[in-house]
Steps between C-alpha positions, in 0.01 A plus 500: 500500500871522433685828464790510261765771494713598208874550535448875486256484789738284703783746436279792601401325825864425575591865442219614728624265773850644469364853520296411809808356673695817422219715638494295821876537543476875443214533748700309760797731450277805534330363811824414679701797377778264399651473156612143568292275727704181487847378416354336189419841350853637536726348765753785516237771545304288748795450735620859459152621599509275807838640598380859455187429705715365783724807488197730500358328809835535674526870415143555614580339835808722536293807417242402763774459761644842415154652533464360851 
């Protein structure tokens, strides 16, 4: 038995797929706590975040040394 889809149904399925992809991206951002997870999302923000993370680790190490 063959199933045929109208153009409207195909468009609706395509829209649902797009929505599902957006939901997955949002869930990944929420799970990691990052606004940008790869350079493909936004290269400038991705590399700035990496730089800030490195600086935060350095400052944390300095703070630990001061505490000792």
